[in-house]
C-alpha positions as CSV (number, residue, x, y, z in Angstrom):
1,M,0.0,0.0,0.0
2,C,1.5,3.3,-1.0
3,P,1.8,5.7,0.8
4,N,2.1,3.6,4.0
5,N,0.9,5.7,6.9
6,H,-0.9,8.8,5.5
7,D,-3.8,9.7,7.9
8,H,-6.7,10.4,5.5
9,P,-10.2,8.8,5.7
10,W,-9.8,7.1,2.3
11,D,-6.4,5.7,3.3
12,N,-7.8,4.6,6.6
13,M,-10.8,2.9,4.9
14,I,-8.4,0.9,2.7
15,R,-6.1,0.0,5.6
16,E,-9.0,-1.1,7.8
17,G,-10.5,-3.2,5.1
18,I,-7.2,-5.0,4.5
19,H,-6.8,-5.7,8.2
20,M,-10.4,-6.9,8.5
21,H,-10.2,-9.1,5.5
22,P,-9.5,-12.7,6.6
23,L,-7.4,-13.6,3.5
24,V,-5.2,-10.5,3.0
25,D,-1.9,-9.5,4.6
26,L,-0.5,-6.0,4.4
27,I,3.2,-5.5,3.9
28,H,5.4,-2.4,3.8
29,S,5.9,-0.9,0.3
30,D,9.7,-1.5,0.7
31,R,8.8,-5.2,0.2
32,H,6.8,-4.6,-3.0
33,K,8.5,-7.4,-4.8
34,E,6.8,-9.9,-2.5
35,A,3.4,-8.4,-2.9
36,D,0.7,-9.8,-5.1
37,Y,-0.8,-6.3,-5.6
38,I,0.3,-2.8,-4.8
39,I,-2.4,-0.4,-3.8
40,H,-1.5,3.1,-5.1
41,I,-3.6,5.9,-3.5
42,A,-4.0,8.7,-6.0
43,D,-2.9,12.2,-5.1
44,R,-0.9,11.2,-2.0
45,E,2.7,11.2,-3.3
46,E,3.3,14.8,-2.4
47,Q,2.4,14.0,1.3
48,M,4.6,10.9,1.1
49,R,7.6,12.9,-0.1
50,E,7.1,15.4,2.7
51,E,6.5,12.9,5.5
52,E,8.9,10.1,4.5
53,G,12.0,12.0,3.5
54,G,11.4,12.2,-0.2
55,R,10.4,8.6,-0.8
56,V,8.1,7.9,-3.7
57,C,5.8,4.9,-4.4
58,P,7.6,2.0,-6.0
59,G,6.9,1.2,-9.6
60,P,5.5,1.3,-12.1
61,F,4.3,-2.3,-11.9
62,P,1.5,-2.4,-14.5
63,K,0.6,-6.1,-13.8
64,K,-0.1,-5.6,-10.1
65,T,-0.8,-1.9,-9.3
66,L,-4.3,-1.0,-8.2
67,V,-5.0,2.7,-8.2
68,M,-7.6,4.0,-5.7
69,D,-8.9,7.5,-6.5
70,E,-11.1,9.2,-4.0
71,T,-11.0,12.7,-5.5
72,D,-14.1,14.6,-6.6
73,R,-13.0,15.0,-10.2
74,P,-15.7,13.1,-12.1
75,Y,-13.7,12.5,-15.3
76,L,-11.7,9.4,-16.1
77,A,-8.5,8.8,-18.1
78,I,-10.2,7.3,-21.2
79,D,-7.5,7.8,-23.8
80,E,-4.6,9.9,-24.9
81,S,-6.8,12.6,-26.4
82,W,-8.6,13.1,-23.1
83,Q,-5.3,13.7,-21.3
84,K,-4.7,16.9,-23.3
85,D,-7.8,18.5,-21.7
86,V,-6.4,18.3,-18.1
87,E,-3.3,19.3,-16.3
88,I,-1.3,16.1,-16.0
89,A,0.3,17.4,-12.8
90,D,-3.1,17.5,-11.2
91,V,-3.8,13.8,-11.7
92,S,-0.9,11.7,-10.5
93,Y,-2.2,8.3,-11.6
94,L,-2.1,9.4,-15.3
95,R,1.6,8.9,-15.0
96,T,1.2,5.5,-13.3
97,K,0.8,2.3,-15.3
98,Y,-1.8,0.2,-13.5
99,L,-3.7,-3.1,-13.6
100,A,-6.9,-1.4,-12.6
101,L,-8.2,2.0,-11.5
102,F,-11.0,2.3,-9.0
103,K,-12.7,5.7,-9.2
104,R,-15.1,7.1,-6.6
105,S,-16.5,10.1,-8.5
106,F,-17.8,8.4,-11.7
107,V,-20.5,10.8,-12.9
108,E,-20.5,14.4,-14.0
109,K,-23.6,16.5,-13.2
110,D,-24.8,20.1,-13.7
111,T,-26.7,22.3,-11.3
112,S,-29.1,24.1,-13.6
113,E,-32.9,23.7,-13.6
114,P,-32.0,23.1,-10.7
115,V,-30.2,19.8,-11.1
116,K,-29.6,18.1,-14.4
117,Q,-28.0,14.8,-13.6
118,L,-26.5,12.6,-16.2
119,L,-25.0,15.3,-18.3
120,G,-21.7,14.0,-19.5
121,F,-22.5,10.6,-18.0
122,R,-20.3,7.9,-19.2
123,V,-19.3,4.4,-18.1
124,P,-16.5,2.9,-20.1
125,A,-17.7,-0.1,-22.1
126,S,-14.3,-1.7,-22.4
127,T,-12.0,-2.9,-19.7
128,R,-8.9,-1.4,-21.2
129,P,-7.8,0.8,-19.6
130,S,-9.5,-1.0,-16.7
131,Q,-11.5,1.5,-14.8
132,F,-14.2,0.6,-12.2
133,P,-16.5,2.5,-9.9
134,I,-16.2,2.3,-6.2
135,Q,-18.0,4.1,-3.3
136,Y,-17.2,5.1,0.2
137,P,-17.4,2.3,2.7
138,I,-18.2,2.7,6.4
139,L,-15.3,2.9,8.8
140,Q,-15.7,0.9,12.0
141,K,-15.0,4.0,14.1
142,F,-18.1,5.6,12.6
143,L,-20.3,2.9,14.0
144,R,-22.0,3.2,17.4
145,E,-20.6,1.2,20.2
146,G,-23.4,-0.7,21.9
147,S,-27.1,-0.7,20.8
148,F,-28.9,2.1,18.8
149,P,-31.8,4.0,20.4
150,Q,-35.0,2.1,19.7
151,W,-37.0,3.6,16.9
152,E,-39.8,5.0,19.2
153,Q,-37.1,6.5,21.4
154,R,-35.4,8.6,18.7
155,K,-35.8,12.2,19.5
156,L,-35.7,13.7,16.0
157,D,-38.4,13.0,13.4
158,I,-36.5,14.6,10.5
159,S,-32.9,15.8,10.1
160,T,-30.4,16.9,7.5
161,L,-26.6,17.3,8.0
162,L,-25.8,18.8,4.6
163,R,-23.6,21.8,3.9
164,D,-24.9,24.7,1.8
165,E,-23.8,24.8,-1.8
166,F,-23.7,27.9,-3.9
167,Y,-22.3,28.0,-7.4
168,E,-22.0,31.1,-9.6
169,Q,-22.7,30.5,-13.2
170,D,-21.2,32.6,-16.0
171,Q,-24.5,34.2,-17.2
172,P,-25.2,37.7,-18.5
173,E,-27.4,38.5,-15.6
174,G,-24.8,37.2,-13.1
175,T,-27.3,34.7,-11.6
176,V,-26.0,32.7,-8.6
177,K,-27.3,29.1,-8.8
178,T,-28.0,27.2,-5.6
179,G,-26.5,23.7,-5.4
180,A,-28.5,20.5,-5.0
181,R,-27.7,20.2,-1.3
182,S,-28.9,23.7,-0.5
183,I,-32.2,22.9,-2.4
184,A,-32.7,19.7,-0.4
185,Q,-32.2,21.7,2.9
186,Q,-34.7,24.4,1.8
187,W,-37.3,21.8,0.8
188,M,-36.9,20.0,4.2
189,Q,-37.2,23.3,6.1
190,K,-40.3,24.3,4.1
191,Y,-41.9,20.9,5.0
192,V,-41.2,21.2,8.7
193,D,-42.4,24.8,8.8
194,E,-45.7,24.0,7.0
195,H,-46.4,21.0,9.2
196,N,-45.2,22.6,12.5
197,I,-42.7,19.9,13.2
198,T,-40.5,20.8,16.2
199,R,-38.5,17.5,16.5
200,Y,-36.0,18.2,13.7
201,H,-32.4,19.1,13.1
202,R,-30.8,21.1,10.3
203,G,-27.0,21.5,10.6
204,T,-23.7,20.0,9.4
205,N,-20.6,18.2,10.6
206,D,-18.3,20.6,12.4
207,G,-15.3,18.3,11.7
208,D,-14.1,17.0,8.4
209,R,-15.1,13.7,6.8
210,G,-12.2,11.9,8.5
211,E,-13.4,12.7,12.0
212,A,-15.9,10.7,14.1
213,D,-17.5,13.9,15.1
214,R,-19.7,13.2,18.2
215,G,-22.3,15.8,17.5
216,Y,-22.8,14.6,13.9
217,F,-23.3,11.0,14.8
218,E,-25.5,11.7,17.7
219,V,-27.9,13.4,15.3
220,L,-27.8,10.3,13.1
221,W,-28.4,8.0,16.0
222,E,-31.4,10.1,17.2
223,T,-33.0,10.6,13.8
224,K,-35.8,8.7,12.2
225,I,-35.8,10.2,8.7
226,L,-32.5,11.6,7.4
227,V,-32.6,13.9,4.3
228,T,-29.4,13.8,2.3
229,C,-28.3,14.6,-1.3
230,N,-25.3,13.9,-3.5
231,P,-23.0,16.8,-4.5
232,S,-24.0,19.0,-7.4
233,F,-21.2,18.4,-9.8
234,W,-20.1,14.9,-9.0
235,E,-21.5,11.9,-7.1
236,G,-20.1,9.9,-4.3
237,D,-20.9,10.9,-0.7
238,H,-20.0,9.3,2.6
239,R,-23.1,10.7,4.4
240,T,-25.5,8.1,2.8
241,G,-23.7,5.1,4.1
242,E,-23.2,6.6,7.6
243,A,-26.9,7.4,7.9
244,L,-27.9,3.9,6.8
245,A,-25.4,2.4,9.3
246,A,-26.9,4.6,12.1
247,G,-30.3,3.1,11.6
248,A,-32.1,6.1,10.1
249,M,-34.4,5.9,7.2
250,V,-32.6,7.7,4.4
251,L,-34.2,10.0,1.9
252,V,-31.6,10.6,-0.9
253,D,-31.6,12.0,-4.5
254,I,-31.4,10.0,-7.7
255,I,-32.7,11.0,-11.1
256,T,-34.6,13.6,-13.1
257,G,-38.4,13.8,-13.5
258,E,-38.5,12.6,-17.1
259,A,-36.7,9.4,-16.2
260,L,-39.0,8.8,-13.3
261,A,-42.1,9.4,-15.5
262,A,-40.8,6.8,-17.9
263,G,-40.7,4.3,-15.1
264,A,-36.9,3.7,-15.6
265,M,-34.4,2.3,-13.1
266,T,-36.6,1.0,-10.3
267,L,-33.7,-1.2,-8.9
268,V,-31.0,1.3,-8.7
269,D,-28.2,2.6,-6.5
270,V,-28.5,6.0,-4.7
271,M,-26.1,7.3,-7.3
272,W,-25.6,6.7,-11.0
273,A,-22.3,5.1,-10.6
274,P,-22.7,1.3,-10.4
275,R,-22.2,-0.3,-7.1
276,Q,-21.4,-3.9,-6.3
277,F,-24.5,-4.5,-4.2
278,P,-26.9,-1.6,-4.9
279,L,-29.6,-0.2,-2.8
280,I,-33.2,-0.9,-3.9
281,S,-35.4,2.2,-4.0
282,G,-38.4,1.8,-1.6
283,W,-36.7,-1.1,0.2
284,H,-33.4,0.0,1.6
285,A,-33.8,3.7,1.2
286,I,-36.2,6.2,-0.4
287,L,-35.0,8.0,-3.5
288,Y,-36.4,11.4,-4.5
289,D,-36.1,13.4,-7.8
290,A,-33.7,16.2,-7.0
291,S,-35.4,18.4,-9.7
292,D,-38.9,17.8,-8.5
293,E,-40.0,19.5,-5.2
294,E,-43.4,17.8,-5.3
295,D,-41.8,14.4,-5.5
296,F,-39.6,15.2,-2.5
297,M,-42.5,16.6,-0.4
298,D,-44.8,13.7,-1.2
299,K,-42.2,11.1,-0.2
300,L,-41.1,12.9,3.0
301,H,-44.8,13.4,4.0
302,Y,-45.7,9.8,3.4
303,Y,-43.0,8.3,5.5
304,H,-43.3,10.9,8.2
305,T,-47.0,10.0,8.5
306,H,-46.4,6.2,8.1
307,D,-44.0,5.7,10.9
308,D,-44.0,1.9,10.8
309,E,-43.2,1.8,7.1
310,A,-40.3,4.2,7.7
311,R,-39.0,2.0,10.5
312,K,-39.0,-1.1,8.2
313,V,-37.1,0.7,5.4
314,A,-34.6,1.9,8.0
315,A,-34.1,-1.6,9.3
316,R,-33.5,-3.1,5.9
317,G,-31.1,-0.2,5.0
318,L,-29.2,-0.8,8.2
319,Y,-28.8,-4.5,7.5
320,H,-27.7,-3.9,3.9
321,A,-25.2,-1.2,4.8
322,Q,-23.6,-3.2,7.6
323,R,-23.3,-6.3,5.3
324,Y,-22.2,-4.8,2.0
325,F,-20.8,-1.3,2.7
326,N,-18.1,-2.2,5.2
327,T,-14.4,-1.8,4.5
328,A,-13.7,-5.5,4.2
329,T,-16.3,-5.8,1.4
330,F,-14.8,-2.7,-0.1
331,V,-11.3,-4.2,-0.3
332,D,-12.6,-7.6,-1.3
333,Y,-14.3,-6.0,-4.4
334,V,-11.0,-4.5,-5.5
335,L,-9.1,-7.8,-5.0
336,I,-11.6,-10.1,-6.7
337,T,-11.7,-7.7,-9.7
338,A,-7.9,-7.9,-9.9
339,E,-8.0,-11.7,-9.6
340,E,-10.3,-11.8,-12.6
341,L,-8.2,-9.4,-14.6
342,T,-5.0,-11.3,-14.0
343,G,-6.6,-14.7,-14.8
344,R,-5.9,-16.1,-11.3
345,A,-9.6,-16.7,-10.8
346,A,-11.7,-18.7,-13.2
347,K,-14.3,-16.7,-15.1
348,H,-17.3,-15.8,-12.8
349,E,-15.7,-17.7,-9.9
350,Y,-16.3,-14.5,-7.9
351,V,-19.6,-12.8,-7.5
352,R,-20.0,-9.2,-8.6
353,T,-16.5,-8.2,-9.6
354,G,-15.9,-4.8,-11.2
355,L,-16.1,-6.3,-14.7
356,Q,-19.5,-7.9,-14.0
357,V,-20.8,-4.7,-12.3
358,L,-19.9,-2.6,-15.4
359,K,-21.3,-5.1,-17.8
360,D,-24.6,-5.5,-16.0
361,F,-25.0,-1.7,-15.5
362,N,-24.2,-0.8,-19.2
363,H,-26.7,-3.4,-20.4
364,M,-29.4,-2.1,-18.0
365,Y,-28.7,1.5,-18.9
366,D,-28.7,0.9,-22.6
367,I,-32.0,-1.0,-22.6
368,Q,-33.9,1.4,-20.3
369,Q,-32.4,4.8,-21.1
370,R,-31.9,5.0,-24.9
371,S,-35.4,6.4,-25.5
372,I,-34.8,9.1,-22.8
373,Y,-31.2,10.1,-23.5
374,P,-30.5,9.8,-27.2
375,W,-26.8,10.4,-26.9
376,R,-26.5,6.9,-25.4
377,R,-27.5,5.3,-28.8
């Protein structure tokens, strides 16, 4: 693993998953020749040079390097022509020859009207260069020690822990566009005001995403319905998994009104990027249309007034997140994908490798979305 000891949440997730995995041993990068795989964490080499006396990650070892990119940039290194459009110095793994790249932010979005998702959406159809989606797992330190408050004992009916987002667009009138997260906050506030709800919380995490901030998690543990939303310009958010793992019923954004009206994508993840074991809308979480206030209000009102149904969705989401979104499963997904790529595993010996996830997702997307988004034809 390279770098070895950098204290960052993404690094800690990988390290924890390796230590929790029953069949994996972590060795120092100085012993890289003995390793089956080298995990190269993108955009960390500068810290490594500063903290470890100028050392750099060993390599390149194209047959065993697995790049893990947590950054918010939604674009991928598709081919040589693409590289001309970005500053190479800003994306360290473009200079790294790798076996596979696992990218968190896999979808590019736009905030106009007020949220147009899928603009620029692309999942590579081929496996060369091998690029696969991956999402934030849930660190063990973010889980509650002991039991959760019982559902009927939770003190908050509705909460949100989102930050405000404001993005200025280059328009003649100089309009400032409000981001998706701010819109979700405003809708929730409008709902609690109109229904005179007093047991609610609207705030944010005072620490960064690498901290087990006590106040942040106490809100999650005390909340019945948690309103969240993916970032405006990219997707991939740690809040969704943390809310599920805290036992709250999660209300999270997904797609635009025209896709919902067409009845598309009923079994989907909370984001457009494919996931190894996706959430099912209406079963593990409730997905609302981020461009449709009425859809948001209807769903929030239904589950606020149908407490037992909200409790059942929360329970199923909790079980699913604890089972499939933990750090050991996160690392296992990376390694079984690598095993299939290198031919060490027989075809389809493993369940839901990155190759299978992309193949299934592209097939589903092509069949269900061509009529709605012609550029996918």
